[in-house]
N, C-alpha and C positions, 0 to 999 in steps of 0.2 A: 551454524556455527561461522563467528569471524572467522576471518584468516588470520588474523596475529594467534588466535587460541589453537587453532588448527596446528600452525607453525611452531608453537609450546608443546602439543602431544607430538610429534615429529619430532623434535629434539629430544624428548624424554627418551622416546624409543630408540633412536639411534645411537645415544651416547649411555644407556642404561648398560652394566655391566652384570648386574644380577637380577633376577626374578622371584619374587615368591611364589610358587605353584601350589596350588590348591586342589585337593580332590576331595571325594565323599568317601569315607570308609565303610565297611561292612556294615555298622552298624548305623547310618545315616550322618553321622557326625563330619564336621570339615576335619581336616588336616592341611597341613602347611610345611613347606619346605623351602628352603632357599637352593635356587640353582644357577650355574653360571649360564650367561648366553652365551650362545655359541654360533648361532646363525639364524636369520630369518629371511623372510621370502616378502617383501613390500613391510608394511609397518602390522600388518594384523595376522601374518601366520610365523609362529616361531617355533623354532626346532631345538631339543636338548636331548643329549646322551644320557643314558641311564643303563640300569642293570634291568634284565627281561624279567628276573624273579625278587625283585624289590616289592616291597608292601604296597607303596604308591602305584607300581604300574599294573599291580592287581586291581588297584581302587579303578584307574583310568579304562582295565579292559571289563569291569564289572556295570561302571557308569561313567560316560564319556564327559560327563559334566566337568567343566573346571573354570578356573580363572587364574590369571598372572599379575601378582602386582610389581609394579617399577616405582620408583622413588628418587627424588633427590635430598641430599641432607642441607645442603649450604643455603638453596634458594627453595624452600619447602613445595614440592610440588610432588603428587602420587597419582598414580594411573592405575586403574584396574582395568583388566580387558576380561571380559567372559564369553565363554563359548565352549568348544568341545576339544576332546583330546585324543589323539589316534596313538594305538602303538605299532610303530613301524618295524618290522624284523627282516625285509628286504636288504639285499646287499646295496642296492643303488644307493638308498639312503645312510645306510651303516657307514658308507663310503664317503657320502658327501658332508657328513660331521666328523670324519677319524682325524684328531689330532695327534701330535706327537706327545708322547704321554702318557696315552689312554692305554698302553699295552702293558703298563703296571696293574691295570685291572682287567683287561681283558687282552691274556697272553696269546690268544690265538688270531690277533687281529680283528678286523672285521668278520671273519668265520666264527668268533666267540658266542656260543648260542645263549649266553646270558647278556648278551649286548646287546640295544636297541633302542630305537629312537622313539622319541616322544614329539608329535607334531599337533601342535595347537592353534588352532583357529577361531579368531573372534569374531563375535556377533555384534557384540556392543561394548561401551566403555563406559568408564567414571572417572574425569578428571577432576583433583582436588589441588587447588591454588590459592593460597593466601586463605581468604575466609569465604572463597566462592568455591562451588563444585556444580559441573556439567556433566549429565549425561547424555550419550550420544550414542548413532548406530553406524556402525562401519561404512553404511552405504552413504554417510555425511562427507565421507572424505571423497 
């Protein structure tokens, strides 16, 4: 993959505010939900805060296969990352993602039982730009 294309993918990841997260439900069907991008580690590990007892969290506990999708509107580009989602309940990760305002949803702070972190680790991706499409492995970076 050429460096210009890599730079476009990096820019999209770094500037994206919202990702669409997809999981597989109990019936084997895909489900998707938009979530705020809170934190990432490099380009291909992304973290999200959510409820431990949410249906989507249960999906990931039962089947870690997942994808996240980011896009731009004004200069149409889209990036789908495919990988696995982990559900983390340890204090370290919960503190790492804690933000002001979370107490509205998690009244006991990071100790709230229903608070967890989703950690997505990509294995491959698909980048669409204009009428072009490229599939890549994270090792390509």
